[in-house]
C-alpha angles and dihedrals in degrees: 000000000000090000092053092048092050090047092054096036104032118194093212122067115272108231100164119050114223126226092260091050090055092048093049094047091046090053091049097048104031111013094095093047096045090056094047093046092049092048092050092046092053092043090055089064092052095045094039091226137104116277095213100096097048086051094049097103097028109053125088085237096058092179125060114259093198096098099261091114136222096271094057096036097050092044092054101035108039141003121243094267094052089045092057093048092049093049091046094050094048092042092054095043096048091044090056092046091049091051090051091050092049090047090053090049091049091052088051088052091238117188101238093179092072092071107082112226103157133169105218138135092257088070091076099059092039089052094056094041094052092042090054096047095045095039097048090046088054092047091053097042095047089048087060100040106025115065113226097016104117125139093163092095126125092242094053095042090051091051097055112131125174092213091055087084091063092045091053091048091049093061094053120100115248091243090055090054093044092050093048090052093046094047092048091051091043092058103034096044086061102037098040105018108036098030088047088066094061112111108282092234085072096044096116093047088048092050091051090048093050091049092052092048091049090052095045098064095040096056090100086075091058130273097273092053092044091052093048092049094043100041108024101032092036092054093045091053091045093051096048094044098047100030107029126014097021086196124105096209101076090048090052091050092049091049091050088055089055089051093050101040109010126263097284121109102204095053091060093058100033118104112233 
């Protein structure tokens, strides 16, 4: 009995999450969303329509990450009142799930200090570098796989303006920005931070696991989008976090941009 208690409530700091830790935290943070996304994905085959709009207020990624952008998506999908309710509901639910996950980690005596989340000047250049790499990859891939999505036109390229990013952010509601930041932290703290603490001898198995989980709760957007988000974006995030920036903050900020405006790069800086 003493052994079991010490195993569950270790006295020494837990630096490497075990397999059962990963499964429990996955269930807490993403179990609900995996089920919903799968149901909506299967329903889309029966109905013969895209599952993205029914999922709009249910998915952990409330906003489409397929490059359409928050301004177009919100305008077409919901009015401002419904938008606020959807954000509020997701904000509250994910906040509670995050608290439960942190409570579990606290019980397991997890060493939170080992996950780098640092406010420093280097965050700014890394933010724009990662945003450009991920965003341009999205622009190119969705050009190939998503009919009608093309920002590589002369008109758009000629309209690019660095300050357009700040103008687009200025028109967003505070709750939309808050939710995007929370959701980005919610996902990347798990995929990059927590899974990054699993023993390195299992790093490839862990990477495969994280890719499958990323895909699983994005299937409501359609399989091509889910695969791009899970594989391409997931690997880009993984590379920059573990090999380059070694700081979770710029990855969270880039992910929040995808939640606010879609994953594309050119849309963010194009004047419309």
